[in-house]
N, C-alpha and C positions, 0 to 999 in steps of 0.2 A: 547190351540190354538186348537188345529190338529182337531178336529171335529166341520168342518167349520162354522155350522149355531149355531150348541150347544153353540159353544166358544164367540160367538157374542148374543146372545139370555141372556147367563148368563151374558155377562157383561154390557147390559142393564137395569136386574133385580139389578143388582148391586150397578146401578146408581142412579136406582130409576127411570129410565124411561119409559113411556109407550110403550112397542117392537108394539101393536097395532096402533102407528101413524108414525111406519115409516115404510121405504118398504124395508121387508124382503126380496125378490128376489134380491133389488139391494145392499144389506147388503150382501148376500153369494156370486153374482158376484165379489165385493171389496175385501170380503176376501181372495176369491178364488186368485184372481190378486193378492192380498199381497202373498199369499204361493207361486205362482208359482216365482214371481221376488224376493224369499228369502229376506223378507226386514226386516225380527224379526232379523233374523241368526246377523246382524249387528248395527241393532240399539234397541240391548237388552245386556247390559254387563253379562259375566257370573255371576249367582248367585242370577242375579234381581231378585227380584219375579213381577215386572210390564215393561210386554210385549213392546216394542217401546221405553223404557225411555231413549236411549241413554247411551254415558259414555264407551261403545266399544273402545276400541286401535288398529284400523286396520295398522299394520305394512305395510311401503309401502319403497322402497328408498330411499325416499328423510326425510324419518322420521315418526314418527308416527301422524296420523290423525282421530280423537276421533268422533266417529258416535253421530250425536244430536237427543236430546230429539222428537220423532216426535207425540207422543200425543198430545190429542185435548187440551193441558194447554196452559198458557199464555207462559211459558218457553219452548214451542213446537212451534207445529204450528196451536194454538187453534184462532190464529189471521191471516191466513193466507186466502184468498178470493181463488175458486177454478183456479184462473187465473193465483194469483200466486205459488198455487201449480205444477200446468203445469210446470210454467217457472221452479222451481226447479227438479220438476223430468224428464223434456224432455230433459233442457237446462244448467241445474246447475247454476242456478241464485235464491239466496235465496230473501226473500220479504224483505230484505232491500237493494237490488240489488249488493252488495258480491257474489261473482263468489264461486262456491263451486268445492273440488277437483274431479277429476275422479277417486278417490276411491268408489266415488256413481256414478255409472254406467248410468248415465245421458247418454252417449255417446249410450247405447244399448236403455237404456228405449225412448228416441226420437221417437222409432217406436210405441211405445205405441197408441193403437187408442182410439178414444176422448172418444168412450162408457165404453172401462175400465179406462182411467184415469178418468172419471165422475164416475166409482162406486167405484174405491180406494179411492179418497177423499173423499165421501158419507161414506166410509166403517172407513178411517181414524177418521171423524169425529166423529161419530155414535156406531160405533161397537168398540172403542180400549177407554181403561178405561185412562181419565186425569189422569196426574203425572206431581205434580209440584218438578223438578229436574234440576237443573242446572250442569252441566256437567265438565269436562276439554277442555279446548281450544285449540283446534289445535296451536301450535305454530314449525314452520316448519324452520328451519333456512335459512339466504338471500341465495338467492335470493328466494326463493320458497314460501317464506310468503308473497311477493308479489301479492297478490289473485289476483289483476286486470290485474296482466298477463296473467291470466287464457283465458282473450278475448282473445288475440291474439291467443295461444295455439289451444282455439276452433276454430277460425275462418282456422287456418289449417288445425286442423286434425278433427275435432267431425264431425261427420257424423248426421245432423239433419232432417231427411229425414223422412216425416212420413209412416206409414205403408201402403204399395201398394200389394195386390193381384195379383201373377203371371197367369193369365188365363190360360197359357199355361202346368200349375204343375197343380196337383191335389188335394185335399183342405186339405189331409192327409199331404203331400211336404208342402204347404203353412202355416198349422199348425205351422208343425218343423220349420220352417222358423221362424218365428214370435216367438217361445219359446227361440229355440238357439241363435239369434239374437238380440232379444228383450226383453222378460219380464225375461227368464229364464240366459239369458247375458252369457254363457257358452264362447262366445266368448270372454269377456274381460282379462281370464284365459289362456286361449287357444290359442289364437293367440299372434306370436312372437312381440316383442315391440322392436320401432327403437331405436333410440339417443336419440330424444326429448319424450320418452315413450310412442313415439304414433302407435297403432296395425299395423303393415304391412298389408295392404287393398290387397300385392299381393300373401302374405302366409296363409288365414283365415284357423285358426284353425289346423294349424301345430304344435304346440307348442311352450311351453317354459316357460323358470322357472319362479319359484312362489316363490321367497322370497326362504326360506330352502329346498323347493319341489320342483317339477318339473311336472306342467299340459302337459301331452301326446300329443300326433298328434291324433286326433280324424277326421281325414279326413277319405275319402271312400277306400284309397289304401292298401291293401290286407298285404303288407310289415311293412310300419310306422305306417299304423292309423287302424281303427277299422275292414278294409274289411274284414277280416277274423274271424270276431265276426258276427253270424246268429242274426235277429230281437229279438228275442227270449231270448238271451245270454244280448244282450245292454238291452232290458226291466226291465231285472232280475235286472241286476248292478245297473240300477238308482233306482229302486223300494227297492233294500236290499243292497244293497253298495257292493254285490260282485257275480263273476260270476265264476264255480268252475273252471278248466284249463285256466283261463285269467288273472283275475284281481280281487282287491278289494280296496275298498274307503278308503283312509286317509286325515289325512291333511283339507285343503279346499272342497275335494271333499266329503271329511266325512260328513263335515257340511252343504253341498248343500243337501245331501241326507238324514241326519237327520232331515233338518228345511223343508225343501221345495219340494225334487223330490219326498220322498215314498208318496205325499198326492196329485201330481198329479191323476186326471184320470187315467186309463189305457188308454186310447185314445190317451193324451197327448204324455203319453210314449212311445206309438209306433209311433205317430207323429214325437217325436225328432229321433229317430231310423230308419224310411225313410227318413227325412231329411239328415243325418248322411251319411245314404249309399247314398245317390246320389250327395254328395259334390265329388268337383273336386279332384283328388288323389293327395296328396304330396308325392313324397318319402323323405325319409332324406336320408345324405350322408353318404354313407358305410352300411346302412342294409342290408343285405343279406334274412333274414328269420324273421317271427312273433317274437317279443319281448317276448308270451307265448309260443313259442315253443321249448326253452331254457330249459336243465337241464334234470337231470334223479335221481334216488333214490340213495342216496349213504349213507352208516351208517357208522356213524363219530364213532362210539362204538370199533368197532375193533382196531381204530387206537392208542386209547387212554385207554384204558383199561389196567391194571398192567403196564405204563408207570412210573408211578412213587410210590415210597412205601406208604404205607395207612394214615402216618402220616407226609406226606410231605407236606409243606408249598411252598406259591407263585409256585404250579404246572401248575395256569392257563397261560401259556408263549406261548402260538402261535394259530392258528385259530381255529384250530380244536379243543381244550381241550375250549379255549373259549365259542365256539359253544358247545359243548358238556354240561359244566354246566351255560350256562345261557338259552341257547336257545331249545335243544334238548328235554326238559321236557313235552314241549306244541305243537312245532314242527315235535316233533319226533325224533328220532336218525338217521331215513335215509331222513328225510326232507320232509317227504309224508303230515306232518299237521294231524288235528285229522280227525274223521272217518264223524264227520259232517264238517267238514272244517271252525269251528268257529276259530281255529288255521289254518289258510289257507296251502296248498301245497309252498313251496319254488322254485320248478320248477312246469315248466309249469306255469309263474309267470311274468305275465311284469314287476313287481315292480324290481327282480331279471334278467330280460332280457334286458331291456334299454339300450342301450348304456351310458346314463347318470345313473348314480348311486347315486343321491339326496333321492330317495325315499325312497331306501333303505335304507341312512345312517339315514334318516330322519325318518321313523318307529323303529328302532334301538334306536335312540337319544330320540325321542321324543313321543315315543309309539304312539297307535290309538286305536281312541276313538271312538265309534258308536252307536248311538241307534235307531234300528228300529223298526218298529210292529213286525216282527217276531225273532230275533234276539237281543242281545245289545251284543258287541265284546268290549274287553277292555286289551290291550296288554300294560304292563309300561312300562312306557320311561326310558333309562338306562342314562339320563344325568345328572340325580340331586336323591339324595337319598332318596328311598322310598323303601318299599320291593323288591325290587332286587337292584345289586349291581349298583353302579357308576360307570362307565367302562370310563376311558381316551379316547382320540383321535388315539392313538396308539393301542389301544385295540379293539375300534369299527373299525377302518381298516382292523385287523387281522379278527374280526368277518366274517365282509363285505367282503373280499376277498377269506375266507373259502366258503362264500355262492355264490359268484359268480364262483369260479371258479369247484363246485363240482353240483349246481343248476341252474345258471344262465349262463350267457354271459363270458364265462372263456378269453374273449380279453380283459374286462373292469377291472381295478384296481384300487384301492381306497388308498391314503395316507393319514400321520394324519393330512398333512395340509388342505384337501380335505375335513376331516371331521371339522377341526377346525374352517373354512369358511362354511359350516351347520349350525355348532352349533351357528355362529353369525346371522344367518338370510342368508347365501347365497353372492355370489359374488354381490358387488354393480353395477348396469351401469354404464359406461362411464360418464352418465350426475351427478351423486352422486359423482364419484370419485373425478369429478371436480370440485365441491362446493365449497372447501376452498381455491382454486385458481380465484375465480369472482369474489369475494371484491376486491381484492389486482389489477387485471388484469382491474377491469373498472376504478379504481383509476387512475393507469398507462396508459390505453388507455386517461383519459381525460388531464393526461400531458401531454404526447405526444401531442393531439389536442391542447391545450393550445400554447404549444410550439410551433408547424407548424403557428398557426393562428400571433404569437408572433413577427417570424421570416418573414412569411411575410408580414406583417405589414412595419417591417424596413424595408426587400428590396423594398416593394413601394414605401416610402419615397424615398429609394435613388434615386429611379431613377425621380419622381417629383424632387427633389433639381439639 
């Protein structure tokens, strides 16, 4: 996909279409919009040979939401008019009138300009290979399976305002705003959510839980956010997934870098950096120094070498020994990482300096995989059998606490219970925890209402008699 125009022309030849009858410039623009919007990452199942054919299961607190086929086949969006396509992309309404769930970030895509929407529709219809494919249907538990309820959610929380240029700001800032809050939908992950899973508009980009991972604060605050990053560091991070001495992308951010951000023009990456550095700073409670400033080298080997006989069994019984046996060969015995930082330093690292340790725990459990133009990163996950040991919750907690104490924020501690929740997908929000009680509660409320009505009728009849 990622040689923008070449990919489209190859697809056209594969379909037997006559490329000269199509608007190549519009195809190019549409593919750029699709790339900036990261459409392929969600609408292509892992291992699928056909882009945009759907089937990818998106884990949400309410249940798994399956991305649909958006190729120009009749099982996809082949029968969509441009107006229907616009309703789906901008307002979350399918051609049959059913509501989409906001796992499809229409709340951000509502900012998409008419020009970009038209180009995207043209590209999806003429530059994407049609694939007949019927995917699993999303089946959330009651009452989240009532799609019509999303109409009321949209009325309360969806921002359907079209893009408007701010004449008081630079063109670069405006482009960054359009990307961060529109096409690239950074706000959907990095803005904390309220009780109804709506974005908290008073804390934009201030960070929040994202399943097992944590999307950090990316406001301009110099302590809690990215105010201490240079523009060049931000651009390097967006393009490669790593900025030495600051952070490296994992989880959903690694996917965004791999499938979308690395292919944006350099000017767009600088625009994102300019916009983020110009946001209102939001300081997280308890933060005193930037997360990337914690830690120092500490050689673990001095504390574990010779502690047990050479033939000892079950000797990996504390954080230092577990770190030495499972982590030090890549991250080095002193935690400094490899010379080229393909295996990053564990000190001066946002993942180990954040007050929320979920990213550290998740990296240990699920690993890190990121493929960009300049390098490929693969850290194995220790949560399932592979060529590395499978670690239990207490062992992961012991490693995490050793890393935090010596290389990161020593004020943070991890329990086996914390690891268990991360392994399950993170603490569910209150709305999801209340779900089992919703149906009984609604039945109970109806019974109470009926009793009240009956009592009222009897009392009224008695007064009449």
